[in-house]
C-alpha positions in Angstrom: 0.0 0.0 0.0 2.8 2.4 0.8 4.2 1.9 -2.7 1.0 3.1 -4.3 0.7 6.1 -2.0 4.3 7.1 -2.6 3.8 6.9 -6.4 0.6 8.8 -6.3 2.0 11.6 -4.2 5.2 11.8 -6.3 3.5 12.1 -9.6 0.1 13.7 -8.6 -1.9 10.9 -10.2 -4.7 8.9 -8.8 -4.8 5.2 -8.0 -7.7 4.9 -10.4 -5.6 6.2 -13.3 -3.0 3.5 -12.5 -5.7 0.9 -12.3 -7.2 2.0 -15.7 -3.7 1.8 -17.3 -3.2 -1.6 -15.8 -6.6 -2.8 -17.1 -5.6 -1.5 -20.5 -2.4 -3.5 -20.4 -4.1 -6.6 -19.2 -6.6 -6.4 -22.1 -3.8 -5.8 -24.6 -2.0 -8.9 -23.1 -5.0 -11.1 -23.6 -5.6 -11.4 -19.8 -9.0 -11.1 -18.2 -9.3 -7.7 -16.5 -12.8 -7.9 -15.1 -11.7 -8.3 -11.5 -9.8 -5.0 -11.6 -12.8 -3.2 -13.2 -14.8 -3.6 -10.0 -12.2 -2.3 -7.5 -13.3 0.8 -5.5 -10.4 1.7 -3.2 -6.6 1.8 -3.3 -6.5 -0.7 -0.4 -8.6 -3.2 -2.4 -6.5 -2.6 -5.5 -3.2 -3.3 -3.7 -4.5 -6.4 -2.0 -5.9 -7.8 -5.2 -3.0 -6.7 -7.3 -0.4 -8.4 -5.1 -2.4 -11.7 -5.1 -2.9 -11.4 -8.9 0.9 -11.0 -9.5 1.6 -13.9 -7.2 -0.8 -16.1 -9.0 0.6 -15.1 -12.4 4.2 -15.8 -11.4 3.2 -19.1 -9.7 0.7 -20.6 -12.2 0.7 -18.6 -15.4 4.3 -17.9 -16.4 3.4 -17.3 -20.0 0.8 -14.7 -19.2 3.1 -13.1 -16.6 5.9 -12.8 -19.2 3.5 -11.4 -21.8 2.2 -8.8 -19.3 5.6 -7.7 -18.2 6.6 -7.3 -21.9 3.4 -5.3 -22.5 3.9 -3.1 -19.5 7.5 -2.6 -20.6 9.3 -3.7 -17.4 13.0 -3.7 -18.2 14.4 -7.3 -18.1 17.5 -6.0 -16.2 15.3 -4.6 -13.4 13.4 -7.8 -13.1 16.5 -10.0 -13.2 18.0 -8.0 -10.3 15.2 -9.1 -8.0 15.2 -12.8 -8.9 17.8 -13.7 -6.3 15.6 -12.8 -3.4 12.9 -14.6 -1.6 9.6 -15.4 -3.4 7.7 -12.9 -1.3 10.3 -10.2 -2.1 10.0 -11.0 -5.8 6.3 -10.4 -5.5 6.7 -7.2 -3.6 9.4 -5.8 -6.0 7.5 -6.9 -9.1 4.5 -5.0 -7.8 6.7 -2.0 -7.2 8.1 -2.2 -10.7 4.7 -2.5 -12.3 3.2 0.3 -10.3 6.1 2.6 -11.1 5.9 1.8 -14.8 2.2 2.2 -15.1 2.3 5.5 -13.2 5.0 6.7 -15.6 2.8 5.9 -18.5 -0.1 7.9 -17.0 2.1 10.8 -16.0 3.8 11.1 -19.4 0.5 10.8 -21.3 -0.9 13.6 -19.2 2.3 15.7 -19.6 2.5 15.3 -23.4 -1.2 15.3 -24.1 -2.0 17.6 -27.0 -4.5 20.3 -26.1 
């Protein structure tokens, strides 16, 4: 939860914008996004998001890889966290995804033509 709050405060974006970007990337990766469409609070988002990433890594490696590619997580960044515990891999993967999704939202807003 702290990760999301730090990202939101740093870039002046909302958790809903991050969620919408994540939903878009899920759809473009061919992964069901319906669960994320019903989320109402940042706390609910983080709890579900962490479990979702854990399940993807554990049981759906192909979907996980496709999603990381779609989100554009640098392979080097991901490889740096692989030598840690499984729980730390989950936590750091969530951080990487949230940071990248927030960058997309931030840059889209920054460079949006008016």
